C-alpha positions in Angstrom: 42.7 -23.9 43.2 39.0 -24.3 43.6 36.7 -24.9 46.4 32.9 -25.1 46.9 30.4 -25.2 49.8 27.2 -26.9 49.5 23.8 -26.5 51.4 22.4 -29.8 51.9 18.4 -30.2 51.8 16.7 -32.8 53.9 13.8 -34.3 52.3 12.3 -35.8 55.5 10.1 -38.6 55.0 10.7 -38.7 51.5 8.4 -40.7 49.2 8.1 -41.4 45.4 6.1 -38.6 43.7 5.5 -36.4 40.6 4.4 -33.0 39.5 2.4 -32.3 36.4 1.7 -29.4 34.3 0.2 -28.5 31.0 1.2 -25.1 29.1 -0.2 -22.9 26.6 -3.8 -22.8 27.8 -6.1 -20.7 25.5 -8.1 -22.8 23.4 -9.9 -24.2 26.4 -10.7 -20.8 27.7 -11.9 -19.7 24.3 -14.2 -22.6 24.2 -15.8 -22.1 27.5 -16.5 -18.5 26.7 -18.0 -19.2 23.3 -20.0 -22.6 24.2 -21.0 -21.9 27.8 -21.7 -25.7 28.7 -24.0 -26.3 31.5 -21.0 -27.8 33.5 -17.4 -26.8 32.9 -16.3 -30.6 33.0 -18.8 -31.2 30.1 -16.1 -29.9 27.9 -14.2 -32.8 26.2 -10.6 -31.6 27.6 -11.7 -30.9 31.1 -13.7 -34.2 31.1 -10.4 -36.0 29.8 -8.1 -34.6 32.5 -10.9 -35.4 35.1 -11.0 -39.0 34.0 -7.3 -39.5 34.5 -7.5 -37.8 37.9 -10.5 -40.3 38.9 -8.3 -43.2 37.8 -4.9 -42.3 39.3 -5.7 -39.7 41.7 -3.9 -37.4 39.6 -3.2 -33.7 40.2 -2.2 -31.2 37.3 -1.7 -27.4 36.8 -2.8 -25.7 33.7 -0.6 -22.8 32.9 -2.5 -20.1 31.2 -2.1 -17.4 28.4 -4.2 -14.1 28.9 -4.8 -14.0 25.3 -5.5 -16.5 22.6 -3.1 -15.4 20.0 -4.6 -17.7 17.4 -7.9 -15.6 17.1 -6.1 -12.6 18.4 -9.1 -11.1 20.6 -10.3 -13.8 23.1 -8.9 -13.1 26.5 -9.3 -14.7 30.0 -11.7 -11.7 30.7 -14.2 -13.4 28.2 -14.7 -16.7 30.3 -17.8 -16.2 32.5 -17.8 -17.2 36.2 -20.6 -19.9 35.7 -18.6 -22.6 37.0 -16.8 -21.0 39.9 -18.1 -23.5 42.4 -17.3 -26.3 40.1 -13.6 -25.4 39.9 -13.4 -24.5 43.6 -14.8 -28.2 44.3 -11.8 -29.5 42.1 -9.2 -27.5 43.4 -7.6 -30.4 45.3 -6.4 -31.8 42.1 -6.8 -28.9 39.4 -4.9 -25.8 39.7 -4.3 -22.9 37.2 -1.3 -20.6 36.9 0.4 -17.7 34.9 2.2 -18.7 31.9 2.4 -15.6 29.6 0.3 -12.7 28.2 0.0 -14.7 24.9 1.8 -17.5 23.0 3.8 -15.1 20.7 6.6 -14.0 20.8 8.0 -17.3 21.9 10.4 -15.9 24.5 8.6 -12.9 25.7 10.3 -12.6 28.9 13.9 -12.9 27.8 14.1 -9.1 27.0 11.2 -8.0 29.6 11.2 -5.9 32.8 9.9 -6.8 36.0 6.9 -4.5 35.6 6.0 -6.3 32.5 6.0 -9.7 33.8 4.2 -8.4 37.0 1.6 -6.9 34.8 1.0 -10.1 32.8 0.8 -12.1 36.0 -1.8 -9.7 37.6 -4.0 -10.0 34.5 -3.8 -13.8 34.6 -4.1 -14.3 38.2 -7.1 -11.8 38.7 -9.2 -13.3 36.0 -8.5 -17.1 37.1 -9.5 -16.0 40.7 -12.8 -14.4 39.4 -13.9 -17.4 37.4 -12.3 -20.3 39.2 -11.5 -19.0 42.7 -8.6 -18.4 44.8 -7.9 -21.8 45.8 -7.4 -22.8 42.1 -4.3 -20.4 41.6 -0.7 -21.1 42.5 2.6 -19.8 41.4 4.0 -21.4 38.1 7.0 -23.7 37.9 7.9 -22.3 34.4 6.8 -19.1 32.4 6.4 -19.6 28.7 9.6 -21.1 27.1 10.9 -20.8 30.6 14.0 -18.4 29.4 13.8 -15.3 31.5 15.6 -12.0 32.0 17.2 -11.7 35.6 14.9 -8.9 36.3 11.9 -11.2 35.5 13.5 -14.0 37.5 13.8 -11.6 40.6 10.2 -10.5 40.2 8.9 -14.2 39.9 10.6 -15.0 43.2 9.2 -11.9 44.9 5.9 -13.3 43.8 6.3 -16.6 45.5 8.0 -19.0 42.9 10.0 -21.4 44.9 10.4 -24.1 42.2 11.4 -23.7 38.4 12.0 -26.0 35.6 15.9 -26.4 35.0 17.1 -23.0 35.2 16.4 -19.3 34.7 19.2 -19.1 32.2 18.6 -18.8 28.5 19.2 -22.3 26.9 18.7 -24.5 24.0 15.2 -26.0 23.9 13.3 -28.4 21.7 10.2 -28.6 19.9 8.9 -27.2 16.4 9.7 -23.7 15.3 7.2 -20.8 15.4 6.8 -21.2 11.8 6.1 -24.8 11.8 3.7 -24.4 14.7 1.6 -21.7 12.9 1.4 -23.6 9.6 1.3 -27.3 10.8 4.4 -29.3 10.7 5.4 -32.9 10.3 4.9 -34.1 13.9 6.6 -37.4 12.9 9.8 -35.6 12.2 9.4 -33.3 15.1 9.1 -36.2 17.6 11.9 -37.9 16.0 14.2 -34.9 16.4 12.9 -34.3 19.9 13.4 -38.0 21.2 16.9 -38.3 19.6 18.1 -34.7 21.2 18.7 -33.5 17.7 16.9 -30.4 18.3 18.7 -29.3 21.3 22.2 -30.3 20.1 24.8 -27.4 20.1 27.2 -28.2 17.1 30.5 -27.3 19.2 31.5 -29.0 22.5 33.2 -25.7 23.7 30.1 -23.6 22.9 28.2 -26.4 24.7 30.2 -25.8 27.9 29.7 -22.1 27.9 26.3 -21.9 26.7 24.9 -24.9 28.8 26.6 -24.2 32.0 27.7 -27.7 32.0 28.2 -28.0 35.9 24.6 -27.3 36.7 23.5 -29.4 33.7 25.4 -32.5 34.6 24.1 -32.2 38.2 20.5 -31.9 37.0 20.9 -34.8 34.7 22.3 -37.1 37.4 20.2 -35.9 40.5 17.0 -34.1 38.9 17.1 -31.2 41.4 19.1 -28.8 43.1 18.6 -25.9 45.8 20.2 -22.4 45.4 20.2 -21.1 49.0 21.2 -17.5 47.6 17.8 -17.3 45.8 15.6 -19.5 47.9 14.8 -21.5 44.7 14.5 -25.1 43.9 15.5 -26.2 40.2 14.0 -29.3 38.8 15.0 -31.3 35.8 13.4 -34.9 36.1 10.7 -34.7 33.6 9.6 -37.7 31.5 9.4 -35.2 28.8 6.6 -33.4 26.9 3.8 -35.9 26.1 3.4 -33.9 22.8 6.8 -34.7 21.8 7.1 -38.3 22.8 5.1 -40.8 20.7 3.0 -43.2 22.5 5.0 -46.3 21.8 8.1 -44.5 23.4 6.6 -43.4 26.5 7.2 -46.6 28.5 10.8 -46.7 27.4 11.4 -43.2 28.4 9.9 -44.1 32.0 12.1 -47.1 32.5 15.2 -44.9 31.4 14.1 -42.3 34.1 13.6 -45.3 36.5 17.2 -46.5 35.8 18.8 -43.0 36.4 16.7 -42.8 39.6 18.0 -46.1 41.1 21.6 -45.0 40.5 21.0 -41.4 42.2 18.4 -42.2 44.7 16.0 -39.7 43.2 12.3 -40.1 44.2 10.9 -36.8 42.5 9.5 -36.9 38.8 7.7 -34.6 36.5 5.2 -34.7 33.5 4.8 -31.9 31.2 2.8 -31.1 28.0 1.0 -28.4 25.9 -2.6 -27.9 25.7 -3.2 -27.0 21.9 -2.2 -30.6 20.7 -5.6 -31.8 22.1 -7.7 -29.7 20.1 -8.6 -30.8 16.4 -8.5 -27.1 15.1 -4.8 -26.8 16.1 -2.5 -27.6 12.9 -0.6 -29.8 14.7 -3.4 -31.8 16.5 -2.3 -35.0 18.0 -5.5 -37.4 18.4 -3.9 -39.7 21.0 -2.6 -36.5 23.2 -4.6 -37.2 26.2 -3.8 -40.9 26.0 -0.2 -39.9 26.1 -0.6 -37.9 29.2 -2.6 -40.9 30.9 0.2 -43.5 29.8 2.8 -41.3 31.5 0.8 -41.0 34.7 0.0 -44.7 34.4 3.7 -45.7 34.3 4.5 -43.5 37.5 1.8 -44.4 39.6 1.2 -48.1 38.7 4.6 -49.1 37.7 6.7 -46.7 39.8 4.2 -46.5 42.9 4.7 -42.5 42.7 2.2 -40.1 44.3 0.8 -37.2 42.4 1.5 -33.9 43.9 1.9 -30.2 43.6 5.6 -29.0 44.1 4.3 -25.9 45.8 3.0 -28.1 48.8 5.8 -28.3 51.1 9.2 -29.4 49.9 8.6 -30.9 46.3 5.1 -31.9 47.5 6.2 -33.5 50.7 4.6 -31.7 53.6 6.3 -33.7 56.5 8.3 -30.6 57.7 4.9 -28.8 58.1 3.6 -31.5 60.4 
């Protein structure tokens, strides 16, 4: 016999909304440290993000590495505080958050201690608050690759993480391998494998049930989010996908499929994700249309879906009805 009790969460005054984050930021900070433009938003990347914000009232979190592992030496401490007032003036739509010490190794916190992740978090937060102001920092909804050790998960919760992508459990994830990312890979093949799900397929159904924690996975696929009352954490799985893995001509179809699932479940909460480095020509896997892909995801949700851009951390999945 098996029984189960559920804690229901009331999303009072619910409305259609979506959260956006972009992972792996280090190239931007390296450019700012070396080029020192008169205005931070003169940089092509920040200018591109601001253009999307101004067009769609978009909000986004930039998840940051402390060190740029591609040059092996530039860190957040090298970023001057010349534009602190600019970042503070834009903190209503642009936030920064902790991601990892660096890009490599991929799953740095799968075998880490609470002390190690706490040290790295403090390094990132201290520097962001120094050059961008306290209002520009908030807790992350995912760490680098999102797979974490239980001790790390406990530390993230202690530090204020209330929303997290999919699960704290180790899991199969898509995207190019470490070797492919470092040397440059066939992005057409990478995107094809990602869109088909081939890069996340476990070859044995029984292994899938044990490795994938099928009950949680099934619930997330149907309802996008669930609440764990013992942890006080909301887990989220309703993203349109990573923009760097979805070709431009497939984004609208991805959106329509998400809308169809949402109509069945009643879900009104969505997400957008991507990775910074694909915007930079110096990156081996550079995608010239990366910012356009992000904008198309935003457009689909706002213009066609009537969704509002929010930060999950504001209220309940971006809904502040309970705070009024």
